[in-house]
N, C-alpha and C positions, 0 to 999 in steps of 0.2 A: 283397243289399241291407242285410240286417243288419250284415254285415261292414263294409261302406262306411260305414254310418251311424256304427258304433262307432269306426272309425278317425278319422273326421273329428272326432267329438266328443271323443274321447280325446285327440286332439292340442290341442285347445282347453282341456282340463281339467287337465292335469299339466305339470310342469316342474321339472327340477333345474338351475337356471340361475343366472347371476350377476346380482346386483342391489345396489343401494345399501343398506347395512345401516342400521337405524334409529339415529340419531345420539343421544348422550347428552342427556338432557333430561326432560321429564315421564315418569313411569312408567305401566305398564300395570296396570290394575285387574283384568283378567281377564274372560272373557265371562260369567261368572256374574252380574256386576253389571248386565248388560243384560237378565237373563232374567226380571224380575218380569213377571207376566201383565198387569199395567197398562202395561207399558213395551213390551219387545220380545219377551215370552215368551208372547203369546196363542197359542191353538190356530190350526191352519190352517183355512180356510173349508170349510164343508160344500157340496159341489157340488150336492147334491140340495136343499139348504135354504139358499141364500146369504143372508148377512146384509148388507144395504144399508150398514150402518154400519162394516162391517170395512174396514180399510185395510192394504196389504201390509206397511207397516213395523211394524205391531203384532206380526207373527209373524216379524220378522227373525232373532231367535236360535232360535226353534223350527225355522226353515228350515235354519240353519246346523248345528245338531246333527243334522239328518236327512241323513246322508251320500248318500242317494240324490238329494237336491236340490242340495246345495251341497257341492262337493268340496273347498273350502277346510278343511273341518273335519277331513278324513281325510289332509291333506297330509303331517303327520309320520308317520302310520301307514303311508304309502306306502313310506317309507324302511325300514320293518321287514318289508315283504313279501319273498318269495323273489326277485321281479323286481328290487326295489329294492337288495337285498343283492347280487345278482349284478353289477348295473351298477357299484356301488361296488367291488366285488371286482376288477373289470377294471382299475379306476383305482388299486387299491392303498390305498384309504381305507376308513373306517367311515362309512357312510351317515348314521347318527344323530349322528355327531361332526364331520364335515367341513363347513367353510363352504361348499364347492362344492355341497353338496346343501342345507344348511340355510338358505342365502341366500334360498331361495324356498319351502322346505317348512316352515321354521320361523324366519322372519327374526329377526335379533337384536333384543331388546327387554329393557327393565329393568323388573322389577316394582316398582310403588309400594309404600311401606310399608303394610302391611296388605292388599296386593293378592294375588290368588290366581292370577296368571298363571304358567304354567310352559311350558317349550319344547315339551313333548309336546302342547300344544294346538294346534300347527300354525300356520295362517294364520287368526287370529281377527278379531273385529269391529274391534279397535283396529289391526290392521295396515292395514286399508283406511281407517278413519276418524280414526286418529291416537290416541296414547296419551292416555287419558281422565282422568288424574289431576286435571288442573287445570280440565277443562270438563264433567265428568259432572254435576255439580249444576245449573250454569246450563242444561244440555241438558234437564233435566227441567222447566224453567219454560215457561210458556205463551208468552212472548215470545221463545223461542229462534229461531223462523224469522226474526225481525227482527234478532237480535243475534249469531247464530252466527258471522258473519265476523269479529268482534272478538276471537274466541278462536283464530284461526288462529296467532297468536304463541304460544299456550299449548299447542299441540300439536294442535289440531283440523284435520283435512284436509278441505276443502270440496269434496266430489264433485259438487256441484250446479253447479260450474264444470266444463264438458264437457272443456275442454283439460286441466285438472289430473286429472279422471277418467282420461282416456285416457293420460296420462303414469303415473298411479298403477298402472294395470293392465299397462301396457306394461313396467314394471320387471321383471316376471318372466315375461312371456309373448311376447317377442320375441327378445331377444339371448340366445342359448344357448351355453354352454360347449361348444366343439366336441369336447372330450375326452369329455364325457358323452354325446354322440351317438355317438361311436365306440365307447363302452362298451355302448350298446344302447338308450339313451333314444330314444323316438319324436321325429321332428322336430315342429315346432310350427306351428300356424295362429293368427293373431291377427286377430279381428274383433270390435269393441266391442260391437256390438248382439247377436250371437249369444252372447257371453259372458254378457251380462245375462239373457237368456232362460233360461239353465240355472238361475240361482238368484236371479232378480229379486225383491227385497223393498221395492221403492219404485215410485212412479208419476211419471215424468217429466213427465207432463201435469198434475198436480194443482195446480200453482201458476200455470197458464196460463189464459186466459179459456176458457170453455166453447166447444167447436167449433173450437179452435185447431188449426192444422196439426201433424202429428206431428213430434216432434224427432227421431226415429230417423234420418232421412237426415242430419241435421247432425251427429249422433253418429258414424254410420258414417263420414262423410267425415273428421271429426277423427280418428278411430281409424286410417283408412288413412294420413293424413299423419304421425301419430305412429308408426305401425308401420314406415313407410318411414325416417323420421329414425333410429329406434333400430337398424334393420338397418344403415343406413349408418354409424351410430357404431360398431357391431360391426365392420364392414369397416375403418374407419379405425383402430380399436384394434389389429386384426390386422395392418394393414399397417404399423403403428408398432412391431411386435414385432421382436425381434432376428432371429428366423428367419421371414421374411416369408411364404413359402409353407408352412413348417411341416411338411414331410414327416417329419422325425424329431424333431419337438418333444417327443414323449412317449416316453421311452425304455423305460418298462414295457409298451409295447405291441410292442416290437421282436420279442419271441419269437414273436409271431403274424403278423408281417410284414404288418399291416394296411396300412401305408402304402406298400407296393410296388404296390397296386392301388387306393389310396384317393385321394380328390380333394384339392384344395388348399384350405386354410382361407379365403383371401381370395376365391377363386373361389366357395366355398360361401356366403359372406356375400353376394356379389353376387346369387347365385340366390335366396337368401331375400328379398332386397330387391325382386326383379323383380316378384313378385306384387303388392306393395303399390304399386310404381311404375305397374303397369298400372290398378290402381284409382284412384290419384291422378289419372291421366290421364282417366278417366271423371268424377272430381269436377270437374275444370277444364272438361270438356264441359257440365257443368251451370251452373257459377257464373262461369267466366272463361276462355272459349274462347280469347281472345288470349294466354293464358299457356301454352297446350300446347306451343307451339314452344320456349319457353324451358325447360319442363320436360324435353322431349326432348332438347334440347342438352345440359343439365346431366347427364342420364342416360347418354347416348352418351358424353359425356366421362369419366365414372366407368368405363363398361364398356371404353372403349378404354385407359384408364390401368392397370387391374388387371394385365394381362399385361406391362405396360411396366416399372413399378418401383414400390416401396413408397412412395416419396416422392410420385410422381405420383397413385398411388391414394388416398393420405391427403389430398393437396391437393384433388383433385376431389371426394372425398366430403365433406370439411369444407365446401367451397364449397356443395354441394347442400344439405347440413343447414341452413346459414344461410338459403338461399333458401326452404327449406320452414317455417322458423320464421316468416318474414314472411307466409307464406300463411295461417297459422292465423287471423290476424285478418280474413280475408276470408270465413271459413266461419261466419257468423252467421246463424241462422234461414233455412236452405234451404227455399224453398217448393215447392209441388207441380210447378210447370213445370219448375224446376230438377232436381227428382228424376226426372221423367219423362226429361229429357235424360241424366242420368247412367245411368239404367237402360237407355236406348236405346243408349248407347255401349258399355255391357257386353255386351248381347245381340247386337249387331251384329259383335262381334269375334271370331267363333269361330276362324277360322285364325290370328289373331294370339294369342289367349288359350289355345288348345289346346296350345301348346308346353309340355311338361314338360322343362326342360333337363337333359340327361343329363350325368353326371359322366364325365370322361375315363378311360378304362380302360387300363391297361398292366400287364403281369405279368412280373416277373422270373423267371429260371429257378429261383432258390431260394425262390420264393413258395410257401407252403403253402395259398394260396387257389385251390384247383383245383376245388372243387365249387360252382360258380356256375351256375345254370340259364341266366341270360341277363344277362350283364355290361352290356349296353347299357341295362337298365332296372332298375337297382337299387331296393331298397326305400326307401332313405334320402334320396330327394330332399325338399327342404324346401318351404316355403310357395310355391305358384305361382299362375299365372292360373286354372287350372280350379276349384281349391278356393276361392279368393277370389271367382270369379264366381258360384258356387253360393251362397255366403254373402251376397253382395251382393244377389241376387235376393231372398233371404229377408229382407233388411232393408228393401228398398227398394219391393218390389212392392205391398204393401198401401197404404202412403202414396201412391204414385204412382196406383194403378189401383183400390184398393178391392176389391170383390167380383169384378171381372174376373179377379183372380189365380186364382180357382178353376179356370179353364179350363186352367191350365198345370201342374196337380198331377201329371199323369201324365208330362209332359215333365221335371218337377223330379225325380220318382223315377228316370227313365231317366238323367238327368245324374248323380244321386248314384251309381248303380251304375257309370257310366263312369268316375268319378274315384277309384275304389278304387286306392290307390297300389300295391297288389300286382298289380293286373291292369288298368292304365289303358287305356281305350279312347278315344284322341284323336278319332277320326272321329265315334263315338257321341256323345262330349262336345260337339263342334261342331255336330252336327246338332240335338241336343236344345236347345242354347243358341239356335240360330237358330230353332227352333219356338217357344220361348218369346217371342223378339222379334217374330215375325210375328203371334202371337196378341194381343200387347199394343199394337199399332199403333193 
């Protein structure tokens, strides 16, 4: 159980990925400017004596510097660990110097005059909220909630827009440089509500009327659409490469013969996208059932094109990306009835969702990959239906059914044990998923 939990959370918490660097513009002031006790540096609440006036944003930086709560603050230090250096060594790079790693462990930023930002800070407040040089002072004013959007052009990133929030997080938590995975980096899971629970320092309900329905189902749905779009972009970019299936793209791995038994890069991107596709299908079950056939048609076209040709794979992936962009506008304020329909679709899909697609395996006579316990179930499969189903229930159950969710706790523990990627138990997963659905009808 502990191993399965660690693997699932670790895959959401870390990444050496490719991401869009911060463009030249306003500078970073450094996280210390956020740490005044009257701003975001207040202490964490006392569980035994809760303060009714405490608000989570008051302790945002306090949480960030606590590496047991917010892993962003240790992102750069991860590169200095033995594991980080080992992965980099396989790629022939220095982890603390290469953009392959820094793109997400310490994204490019310019320090503002007088600012204290430094690369070793890792992923800071400003990487998520925007370089604060031109908006820090207005941010401290009482009218900030009403005026904040006018500072977007001055570097502020408005995460209160759920679509923008999903895109912001997905930059580093979906599309992964395949070479890094080949070097030993764990594959990733992306689920926006689960991410937030790890280090949440805000309250999405605080600006809504008292008693308003939870926004988590809306955020979950948008996160799944964004995850699918970014995974398809990864597929499109790989299909557009000079070496479409990329068996010998990385010559410095040649002496280890990894790619004589390894999988193809475009196929891998398709597998990573599949978990999100299954969840977007569940989203449409809640908000636009008539669109499910369109989604399935687009997905089947991508899946059929991948083994056909790079041009066809890219064309079909790009078409689906455009369709998903139009879908975002339909996912506004998902209500309880829609949430229950989405959850029902997830929990009723055991046989369909339990598939953890295996990578094809073939080994040449010259391969040194001879000590493989079970080549049909390698450890490195990527985001799939089982993991995403578990996370979906965690995100949707309380909004859908409230305290009734207590009756499925044991089934959820069984499910978590089943989806250990080192010892996946598909039938146990499907049975526990079905049990959850039966108890929530």
